[in-house]
N, C-alpha and C positions, 0 to 999 in steps of 0.2 A: 247190739251186734248178735246176728241169727246165731246158734249154736253149730259147732263143725258137723253134725250128722245130718243137715238138713242141707240139700243139694239144690242150688237154684241153677236151672236151664236157660240160658241166654239165648235168642233166636231174632233176627231179622225176617219179617213176613212181608211180601209185598202186598200192597192193597192198595188197587186203582192207581195213582200217583205217588204214594208214598211207601217206604219201606219202616214198617211199624217195629219198635224194640219190644219183645215181648218176652217176659220172664216168667218161667213156670217153678213149681215146686209141688211133690206129692206126686200120687200114682198117675201116670198118663192117661190111665184109662178110668179113672173117677170122676164122680161127678163135678162138672166145673164150675169154677166161681170165679167171675172175671171182674177185677177189682180197676176202677176209673180212680185217678188223682185230681186233686184240684189245684189252685195257684197259691203259693208260688213254688209247688213241689213236683215230684215226679214219682214212677214207679215205686220209689223206695219208701213214700210214705205208708206202703202197705207192707213191708217186709216183714215185721213184726207179727202181724195178724196171719200171714202167710206161712211162717213159720209154725204157728199153732194149727190153721185150717188144714197143713200138708199131711198132718196125722190121719185126716179123715176123707179130704176130698183134692180135686186136683185144681189147685191155686194159680191163678192166671194174673198178672199185673202188666200194664203196658206204660211205655212212655205216650204221651198224647200225641198226634201228628204236629212234628213242628218243633218238639221240645225233647232235651236229653237226648238219647242217642235214636230217637225217631227221626228220620229224613226224608227230604221231599216235599209234597204239596202239604202244607199246614191246616186247608180249608179258607174260609174267610171268617171262621171264628164262631158262625153260629152254631147253638147245639143242635140244630136239625141236621146240618153237615156233617158235624162230629158222630151224631149217633149214626149217619148214613156209612160212616168209617166204621164204626166200631159193627155194624151189621155185616158190611163186607170182611170184617175179621172173623167174626163167627161163623160165617159160611165158609171162610177158607180154612178154618180151623177145624170145621165141620163138629163144632158144638153143640150138644144135643140136650136138652133140659138144662141149661145154662141159667144160673142165678147172676144176675149184673148188679155190681154194687158200686156206688158213686158217693164219693164225700166233694163238698165245694161244687166248684165247675163241673166235677165227675156225677154227682148230683142231678144237677142241671140236664147233663148230657144222658143221663139214666132216665131221668122223664122225658126228653124228646122223644129217647127210643120206645117209651112206653106207648107213647101216642102214635108213633109210625108204624110198630111192628109188634107181632103176636107171637114169636118163635122163642121166647124165654120163658123158663119155668117161672120167675118171680125176678121181683126187683128189691133193691134197699136204697134207700136216699137218705145220705147223712149232712147235717150241717149246714144246711143253705135253703134259701128261700128262690120259690122257683119263678123266672120272670114272667109277669101276667097273671100268677095266681096268688089271692091273698096268703101271707098279708103283703105282697110285694110292695105295694105303694106305700104303706106303712115304714116298711125297711129302709125303702129310699128315702123319707125323712129324718132317718137318725144320722145327726151331725158326725158322729164316731164312724162312720162309713164313707168319709170325706174321698177316699181313695177311687170308690167307683167312678165319680166325676173326673178325678185327676187323669185316670187310666183310658178314658172315653176320649180324652184329646188328643188330636191327630199328633204324633209325633214328638209331642214334650215330654212324656214321661219318659220315652227312651233316651231322650237327651239328658235329662236328670238322673237317671238309674244307670244308663251303662257305664262300667267300670266300679260301680258300687251298689252291684246286686245284695252281697253278704250283707252289707250295712242296712239296706234298705228292707231286706226280707227280715232281717232280726227285728226291726222294729214292732212288724207283725206277730213274729213269735212271740215276743214279749207281751203285747199287749190281748193276744186272742188265746193263749195258753193258759190253764188254771197253774202250770207248773213249768216254766220255761225250760227248766234242765230235762225235760223228757224230748225234747229235740236236741240231740247230741251237737256239738262242735263239729263232727264229721260229716253228720247227715246235713246241717247246716252248709257246710262247704260244698257237698254234693247237690243240693238244690241249687245253690248259686252257678255252680257248673252247668247243671241243665238249661238256665237261662243266660247263659255267658255270651253266646253270639248277638248280634244286632236283630238277626231273623227271629231267633226263640224269643228273645225280650219281647219283639213286636207280636208274637205270636201270641203270648200270654195276655199283653195288654188288649189283643183283639177281642179275646173272651169277653172283655169288658166293652168294647166297642160296638158289639152287634147285640147287646141286651135289648135296644129298642125292636130289632129285629126279632129277637126270641119272644118279645111280649107279643107283636103280633101274630106269630106263626103258633104259640102256644094258646093264644086266644081263639084262633081259627080252629085249632083240633080241638078245643073243648066244646065247640059247637057240633062236634063228631058225636058217634056213638060211645057208651061209656068204656072205659079199659077194665077187662075183668081179669088180666094178669095181677096176682096179689102183690101187694106193695108194702113193705116197711119202712117207717120214717123214724131216723134216729137223731137224736141232739145230746152233746155234752150238757152235763148238769148245770155248769156254770156257763152256758150259752146265754145270751139276752133272748128275751121273748118267751110266750106261754106256749109249748109245744102242741097245746089243742088247738090252737090259732092256726099252725100251719096245718094240723090233720083237718080241720074243717075246710080249710082253703083247698087242700088237694081233694076232698071228698065233694066239693062244691063245683070243682073244676072238671068231674068226671072219673076219679078214682072210685070204683065201684068195691073193692076189697081191700080196706087198708088197716095195718095194726102199727102201733108206734110204742117207742120205748126211749126212757131216759138212760144215760150211761154216767155213773158216778164217779167223780174226781176227774171229769174232764172238760175242757172248755171246746174250742172249735177243731182242733186237731184232734180228734177224737181218737181215731184208730192208733196215732202214737201215744196218747195220753194213758190210754186204757186197752191196749190190744187184747187181753184175754177175755173182758168184759164185752167188748165190740165184738170178738168172735162168738162169743155165747150167747149172743142176743141174735147174731145174724144164723148161728147153726140152728138156734131153737127156731127159729121163723121156718126154717126150711126142714124142720122135721128130723134133725139129727140130734144126738145126745153127746154132750161135752163131757 
């Protein structure tokens, strides 16, 4: 839990057809860092990092459109459309020289943002393969990622998971965390609640159903000019795969300036497993001393 001396400010901000739930900590005049969560989580996955970051910067996290306390249009699930919503939010909040940080699906959105817009200072992508960017095809062949296929089937996963969100999500926390205790029972209950409605559950599965569209759109983007915005790619020490393969894939797709780092004692849910080290690497990339 966050210490009592850190105040979180909650707002609903209108962006196109959505009301986005936006949570902030730190100096409202500070340098902005915008955090995007993945599946099956919400803004709260960044809570511990925000507590640390708020000492230095303006830390901002959102519930992605259609889940948690964000309401209204959820987009079609494609990462380009979601990046467009983030772009509108950055404009609405007048965030200048922002650092965009995304984990899991949030990292896919951050990549789509890099390809479409040039108005951020830097980006951080964590613990994810990018559709259409090496080693995407290799990742798809991993039998332990069976849920990619299941989640892509129309309607079926909703029927299987509705009413069983907590039990279903718990499976992934157990498998993908280095230490499953790092996501507390309260956090797990909060995440299940974020996907409790039929529409929110479908929103999360639609992020998987649009992977084919993401592959096409990312491939088209790679044919354009290189991305000059600096990128940091992070993975947990206990994630499968060689981080250098991911870095080479991103560089080959046109990311001109890329750094990378491995977070010790962490698996897939890196920011919750090792929040101090996660922030240390992000802050260092941004030229801040911790």
